[in-house]
Each structure stands twice: as structure tokens, then as C-alpha cells.
C-alpha positions in Angstrom: 72.8 -54.5 -66.1 74.2 -51.9 -68.5 75.2 -49.7 -65.6 77.0 -52.6 -64.0 79.0 -53.3 -67.2 79.8 -49.6 -67.5 81.0 -49.4 -63.9 83.3 -52.5 -64.4 84.7 -51.1 -67.7 85.3 -47.7 -66.0 87.1 -49.4 -63.2 89.4 -51.3 -65.6 90.1 -48.1 -67.6 90.9 -46.1 -64.4 93.2 -48.8 -63.1 95.1 -48.9 -66.4 95.5 -45.2 -66.4 96.8 -45.2 -62.8 99.3 -48.0 -63.6 100.5 -46.1 -66.7 101.2 -43.0 -64.5 103.4 -45.0 -62.0 107.1 -44.4 -62.4 109.3 -47.2 -63.6 110.7 -49.3 -60.8 114.3 -48.4 -59.7 117.1 -50.9 -60.1 120.7 -50.7 -58.9 123.8 -50.5 -61.0 127.5 -50.7 -60.3 129.8 -48.1 -61.9 133.5 -48.7 -62.3 135.2 -45.4 -62.7 138.8 -44.9 -63.8 141.0 -42.2 -65.1 140.5 -41.3 -68.7 142.7 -40.2 -71.6 142.8 -36.5 -70.5 144.0 -37.3 -66.9 147.4 -35.6 -66.3 149.5 -37.9 -64.1 151.7 -34.9 -63.3 148.9 -33.1 -61.5 147.1 -34.0 -58.3 143.4 -34.8 -58.6 142.2 -31.3 -57.4 144.1 -29.7 -60.3 142.7 -31.9 -63.0 140.4 -30.2 -65.6 136.8 -30.0 -64.3 137.7 -32.1 -61.2 135.9 -29.7 -58.8 132.9 -29.7 -61.0 132.9 -33.5 -61.1 133.0 -33.6 -57.3 130.1 -31.1 -57.1 128.1 -33.2 -59.5 128.8 -36.5 -57.6 127.7 -34.7 -54.4 124.5 -33.5 -56.1 123.7 -37.1 -57.3 124.4 -38.4 -53.8 122.1 -35.8 -52.2 119.4 -36.6 -54.7 119.6 -40.3 -53.8 120.9 -41.4 -57.2 124.3 -42.5 -55.8 123.8 -44.9 -52.9 127.4 -45.7 -52.2 130.8 -44.6 -53.4 134.4 -45.7 -52.7 137.9 -45.6 -54.0 140.1 -48.6 -54.3 143.6 -48.3 -55.7 143.4 -46.0 -58.7 139.7 -46.8 -59.3 136.3 -45.7 -58.1 133.2 -47.7 -57.4 129.7 -46.2 -57.3 126.3 -47.9 -56.7 123.7 -46.0 -58.6 119.9 -46.3 -58.4 118.0 -45.6 -61.7 115.3 -46.8 -64.0 117.7 -48.3 -66.5 121.4 -48.7 -67.4 120.7 -46.0 -69.9 119.5 -43.5 -67.3 122.7 -44.1 -65.3 124.8 -43.7 -68.5 123.0 -40.5 -69.3 123.8 -39.1 -65.8 127.5 -40.1 -66.2 127.8 -38.7 -69.7 126.6 -35.3 -68.3 129.3 -35.4 -65.6 131.9 -32.6 -66.1 134.8 -35.0 -65.4 133.6 -37.5 -68.0 133.0 -34.7 -70.5 136.5 -33.4 -69.9 137.9 -36.9 -70.5 139.6 -37.2 -67.0 137.3 -40.1 -66.2 135.8 -43.1 -68.1 133.4 -45.6 -66.7 131.6 -48.9 -67.1 128.0 -49.6 -66.0 126.5 -53.0 -65.2 123.3 -54.0 -63.3 124.0 -55.4 -59.9 122.1 -57.9 -57.8 123.0 -57.5 -54.1 123.0 -60.8 -52.2 124.9 -59.6 -49.1 123.5 -56.2 -48.0 125.7 -53.7 -46.3 126.3 -54.7 -42.7 126.9 -51.9 -40.2 129.1 -52.4 -37.2 127.2 -53.4 -34.1 129.3 -51.2 -31.8 
């Protein structure tokens, strides 16, 4: 009987340890990106301070799977990020060379997708 209780307790402990080691579930966030206070309207985008580094960072985040989608509309950018929290997305954006240089500013919000992307059926 004592062995059976020990086995049950060990199972619960091992299950709790396994659950504690699981990564936090990923959520999706929308990022609205716009030009910041250091953006020079006299220069094209490629000549802005740290623009090339910003582009390289966005490509890296895309290749890592952190950025799921990105688009420009008018003078703005829209990004869909996947992360463990809004803070994790904010941290990634705060590390971006374009944000650090002040050529971009952003706003992060959680997003709930109710119409998933629909590819053309061509």
C-alpha cells in the first residue's frame, strides 16, 4: 500500500515538473509601425539612420518565425508578431535599430483572428 501511494505521489510530482518545463503558449499581436521623431522627410527610406539595420532585423525576426506577416499601407506598417506576451513583442521592438534610432515608433496590441488569411485558389 505504501509503495502504491509513493508511486502515485511520484507521478504527480513528475507531471508537475514536466508542465513547469513547458514553454509559455504563443499568442499573436498586431504592431502598428509609423515614422518616429528622428525620421528625416527629406531623405528616402534607405538613407534614414539605421534603416538598413532595421530591415535586417525585421528579416531576422521573420526568418525566426516571430513575425508572421508584414505589410505597408500609406505611411504606416502593420506587423503580426507571435510571442509569449505583449512584453516579449515590446522587448523585440525596443531592440530594433530603427526604433532605437527614433526613425520608427510603434504600438502593440493582442489580436484575435476571426477571418484567417485566405490564399487565392488559382
